[in-house]
Phi, psi and omega in degrees: 000149180244133177236132186219153172275349180300144178299142180314320180291313177301313180303322178295323179297311183295317172304312181296325180291320188245339175074051183271336185307319186292350179269359181224147173294320182213152170231132181237134169268137175306332179306318184296341180260355180075015181202143177288165182301337175294340185260135179309328180302326183299307188299313173308314179293319181291320178297327178284335181272334180230150175276092184249128171263098184306333176292340181248011184251135168259133177232134183235128178210168176245019177247109176305325182290318178290319170304315176303314177299318175294326175292312179301322178289349178104359182294127184275329185249113185233140183223127184258134172267116187273347191216068183285345181243116185284353172271357187235155180289164176291154186244160175286143179229066182296139177092000181223147170301131189236140166241157177283313186224159175295335177301326177306336173302334179249012181081006187277000000 
């Protein structure tokens, strides 16, 4: 599942350009829950929409504020992406297990 703060129209444009939808069962824009991922209301909405067991869920993000919100919502397995933009250097992500890029998940 993909959860993003991108507007649904922007998400559709990105999907048309890159073709990410086939890699996910569902894609959610935080706009459908009326709150960004940084807000507890997002997590309440997501948990109501999906059968998610926070103790068995991994969430990956590049924002410390979003990762902290996920932790507060009970998500047990958190992974920070320190270099989401290949044109910029990696950032410090204190308090979270960190990978540099999503490609690091498969050893690329």
